[in-house]
C-alpha positions in Angstrom: -18.4 -114.3 -102.7 -18.6 -110.5 -104.0 -15.6 -109.4 -105.9 -13.8 -106.0 -105.8 -13.1 -104.2 -109.0 -10.7 -101.5 -109.5 -10.2 -99.4 -112.4 -7.2 -97.2 -112.9 -5.7 -95.0 -115.7 -2.4 -95.3 -116.4 0.4 -93.9 -118.5 1.8 -97.5 -119.2 2.3 -97.5 -123.3 4.2 -101.1 -123.9 2.7 -104.3 -123.6 5.9 -106.0 -122.2 6.0 -103.2 -119.5 2.3 -103.9 -118.5 3.5 -107.8 -118.3 5.9 -107.2 -115.7 3.8 -104.8 -113.7 1.2 -107.4 -113.6 3.3 -110.1 -112.3 4.5 -107.1 -109.6 1.0 -106.4 -108.8 0.0 -110.3 -108.4 2.5 -110.5 -105.6 1.1 -107.6 -104.0 -2.8 -109.1 -104.6 -2.5 -112.9 -104.8 -5.3 -114.8 -106.4 -6.4 -111.4 -108.4 -7.4 -110.9 -111.8 -5.2 -108.2 -113.2 -4.8 -106.8 -116.8 -4.1 -103.8 -118.9 -6.4 -102.3 -121.7 -3.4 -100.5 -123.9 -6.1 -100.0 -126.7 -7.9 -97.8 -124.3 -7.3 -93.9 -124.3 -6.6 -94.4 -120.8 -4.6 -97.2 -120.7 -6.6 -99.1 -118.3 -5.2 -101.3 -115.3 -8.2 -103.2 -114.1 -8.0 -105.0 -110.8 -10.7 -107.8 -109.9 -10.0 -109.4 -106.2 -12.2 -110.9 -103.8 -10.9 -108.4 -101.2 -10.8 -104.5 -101.0 -8.3 -103.1 -103.4 -5.8 -100.9 -101.5 -5.6 -98.0 -103.9 -2.3 -96.6 -102.4 -0.6 -99.5 -102.2 -1.3 -99.8 -106.1 -0.5 -96.3 -106.8 2.4 -96.9 -104.6 3.7 -99.7 -106.5 3.2 -97.9 -110.0 5.1 -95.1 -109.1 8.0 -97.0 -107.6 8.4 -98.4 -111.2 8.2 -95.1 -112.8 4.5 -95.1 -113.9 1.4 -93.1 -112.6 -2.1 -94.8 -111.9 -5.0 -92.8 -111.1 -8.1 -94.6 -109.8 -11.3 -94.4 -112.0 -13.7 -96.6 -110.0 
């Protein structure tokens, strides 16, 4: 089964916040591998899932929580 990967640039800075966002994103995309790379200059959010990632849903969830997310790939 081919997996789908989406990478977003975010403005998330704090690991505890990233952890809460991952929890919310996993409710939106159950069974997905989701993580933040806050060491990267773009504070990367990476989502790997077996279904295509709905970019609008992800950016909306991030915006609802007060953060920006811009798709990179």
